[in-house]
C-alpha positions as CSV (number, residue, x, y, z in Angstrom):
1,X,4.2,34.5,-21.3
2,X,1.2,33.9,-19.0
3,X,-0.8,30.8,-18.4
4,X,-3.9,32.6,-19.7
5,X,-2.2,32.6,-23.1
6,X,-4.2,30.9,-26.0
7,X,-1.4,28.4,-26.3
8,X,-2.0,26.9,-22.9
9,X,-4.9,25.1,-21.3
10,X,-5.5,24.8,-17.6
11,X,-6.6,21.2,-16.7
12,X,-8.1,20.4,-13.2
13,X,-7.2,16.7,-12.3
14,X,-6.6,14.4,-9.5
15,X,-3.0,13.6,-9.0
16,X,-0.6,12.3,-6.4
17,X,0.1,15.5,-4.2
18,X,2.2,13.9,-1.5
19,X,4.3,10.8,-0.8
20,X,5.9,9.3,2.3
21,X,7.5,6.2,3.5
22,X,8.2,4.9,7.0
23,X,9.9,1.8,8.5
24,X,9.1,1.1,12.2
25,X,10.3,-1.3,14.8
26,X,8.5,-2.0,18.1
27,X,9.3,-4.1,21.1
28,X,6.3,-5.8,22.9
29,X,6.5,-7.4,26.3
30,X,4.0,-10.3,26.7
31,X,3.2,-12.2,29.9
32,X,2.2,-15.8,29.3
33,X,0.1,-17.7,31.8
34,X,3.1,-20.0,32.7
35,X,6.8,-19.3,33.2
36,X,8.4,-20.1,29.7
37,X,11.2,-22.6,29.4
38,X,11.8,-22.0,25.7
39,X,10.4,-20.3,22.7
40,X,9.2,-22.6,19.9
41,X,7.8,-20.1,17.5
42,X,6.4,-16.7,16.9
43,X,3.9,-15.5,14.2
44,X,2.3,-12.1,13.5
45,X,-1.1,-12.5,11.9
46,X,-4.4,-10.6,11.3
47,X,-2.9,-7.2,10.3
48,X,-5.4,-4.5,9.9
49,X,-4.9,-0.8,9.2
50,X,-6.4,2.4,7.9
51,X,-4.8,5.7,6.9
52,X,-5.9,9.4,7.0
53,X,-4.3,12.6,6.4
54,X,-3.5,14.1,9.8
55,X,-1.9,17.5,8.9
56,X,-0.4,19.3,5.9
57,X,2.8,17.3,6.3
58,X,1.8,14.0,7.7
59,X,-0.4,10.8,7.3
60,X,-1.4,8.7,10.3
61,X,-1.8,5.0,10.0
62,X,-3.7,3.3,12.8
63,X,-3.5,-0.5,12.9
64,X,-3.4,-3.7,14.8
65,X,-2.1,-7.2,14.6
66,X,-2.1,-10.4,16.6
67,X,1.2,-11.9,18.1
68,X,1.1,-15.6,18.6
69,X,3.9,-17.2,20.6
70,X,4.3,-20.9,21.0
71,X,6.4,-21.7,24.0
72,X,7.2,-24.6,26.3
73,X,7.0,-24.5,30.1
74,X,7.4,-26.8,33.1
75,X,11.0,-27.7,32.1
76,X,10.0,-28.2,28.5
77,X,7.4,-30.8,29.3
78,X,4.3,-28.9,28.2
79,X,3.5,-26.3,25.5
80,X,1.1,-23.5,25.0
81,X,0.3,-20.6,22.6
82,X,-0.2,-17.2,24.0
83,X,-1.9,-14.6,21.8
84,X,-1.9,-10.8,22.3
85,X,-3.6,-8.1,20.2
86,X,-1.4,-5.1,19.6
87,X,-2.5,-1.7,18.4
88,X,-0.1,0.8,16.9
89,X,-0.1,4.3,15.3
90,X,2.5,5.4,12.8
91,X,2.8,9.0,11.7
92,X,4.4,9.2,8.3
93,X,5.9,12.5,7.2
94,X,5.3,13.5,3.6
95,X,8.7,13.8,1.9
96,X,7.1,15.0,-1.4
97,X,4.4,17.6,-1.2
98,X,2.4,19.6,-3.8
99,X,1.5,23.0,-2.5
100,X,-0.7,23.8,-5.5
101,X,-3.7,21.7,-4.6
102,X,-7.1,23.3,-5.0
103,X,-9.2,21.4,-2.5
104,X,-9.1,20.4,1.1
105,X,-10.5,16.9,0.3
106,X,-7.9,14.2,-0.1
107,X,-7.8,10.4,-0.7
108,X,-5.0,8.5,1.1
109,X,-3.6,5.3,-0.3
110,X,-1.4,3.3,2.0
111,X,0.5,0.2,0.9
112,X,2.4,-2.2,3.1
113,X,5.9,-2.7,1.9
114,X,6.8,-5.0,4.8
115,X,3.9,-6.7,6.7
116,X,4.4,-6.8,10.5
117,X,7.1,-9.5,11.1
118,X,8.8,-11.0,14.0
119,X,12.5,-10.1,14.1
120,X,13.3,-11.7,17.5
121,X,11.4,-13.5,20.2
122,X,13.1,-14.2,23.5
123,X,12.5,-14.8,27.2
124,X,13.1,-11.7,29.2
125,X,15.8,-11.6,31.8
126,X,13.3,-11.8,34.6
127,X,12.3,-15.2,33.2
128,X,8.5,-14.7,33.2
129,X,7.8,-12.3,30.3
130,X,8.5,-12.8,26.5
131,X,9.9,-9.9,24.6
132,X,9.0,-9.7,20.9
133,X,10.7,-7.4,18.3
134,X,8.4,-6.5,15.4
135,X,9.2,-4.6,12.1
136,X,6.8,-3.1,9.5
137,X,7.1,-0.6,6.6
138,X,4.5,1.5,4.8
139,X,4.4,3.8,1.8
140,X,1.6,6.4,1.4
141,X,0.3,8.6,-1.3
142,X,-2.0,11.6,-0.9
143,X,-4.3,12.2,-3.9
144,X,-6.0,15.5,-4.4
145,X,-7.2,17.9,-7.0
146,X,-4.5,20.2,-8.6
147,X,-4.1,22.3,-11.8
148,X,-2.0,21.3,-14.7
149,X,-1.0,23.7,-17.4
150,X,-0.6,22.1,-20.9
151,X,0.8,23.8,-23.9
152,X,-1.3,23.5,-27.1
153,X,0.6,23.1,-30.3
154,X,-0.7,25.8,-32.6
155,X,0.7,24.0,-35.7
156,X,-1.1,20.7,-35.0
157,X,-3.2,19.6,-38.0
158,X,-6.6,18.6,-36.6
159,X,-7.4,16.6,-39.8
160,X,-4.7,14.0,-39.0
161,X,-7.0,11.9,-36.6
162,X,-10.0,12.3,-38.9
163,X,-8.4,10.2,-41.7
164,X,-10.7,7.0,-41.7
165,X,-8.0,4.9,-43.4
166,X,-5.6,5.3,-40.5
167,X,-8.0,3.4,-38.2
168,X,-9.4,0.8,-40.6
169,X,-8.1,-2.7,-40.6
170,X,-9.3,-5.1,-43.2
171,X,-9.2,-8.9,-42.7
172,X,-7.9,-10.8,-45.7
173,X,-9.2,-14.1,-47.0
174,X,-5.9,-15.7,-45.9
175,X,-6.4,-14.5,-42.3
176,X,-10.0,-15.9,-42.3
177,X,-8.9,-19.3,-43.4
178,X,-7.1,-19.9,-40.1
179,X,-10.2,-19.1,-38.0
180,X,-11.7,-22.2,-36.4
181,X,-15.4,-21.4,-35.7
182,X,-15.8,-24.3,-33.2
183,X,-12.7,-23.3,-31.1
184,X,-14.9,-23.3,-27.9
185,X,-16.1,-26.8,-28.5
186,X,-19.6,-28.2,-28.4
187,X,-21.6,-28.8,-25.2
188,X,-23.3,-32.2,-25.0
């Protein structure tokens, strides 16, 4: 049997040709303008990212986010918020790959499974810096053109779909009685 047999058709289509997933944790050291007494809160906001196919086996995600830390200083008598913009690059290996793609042009779809999130925020042992542990997780799909071979059923009756009665639906008088023509109401 060959794929050029009359019982098979060759279809060129876009399909998911690669998949990958990555969980990452980072540690950031932030220096506030005052020596912190205690940490009052930490938020990660303004997450931006883009993804591109880097090599045959990887996708690269470049992104950034803001870390906002609310802390007290001067023996817990004053508070301040320090903000730092963090840039990152995650290289995600493709665990599933289709080697039968027919083009070098790909679309990459990246979805955030876990937005960047603060796991821990603490004052460093030297007392002046704040150490923040961040986690994030992505899943990526690489979409490209590929060939699909489909078997054609030689015994299929082409006239089955041409039967007009199979697609006709007649409304009965009983069904029409329940229709309210002013269901949208009147405008005044």
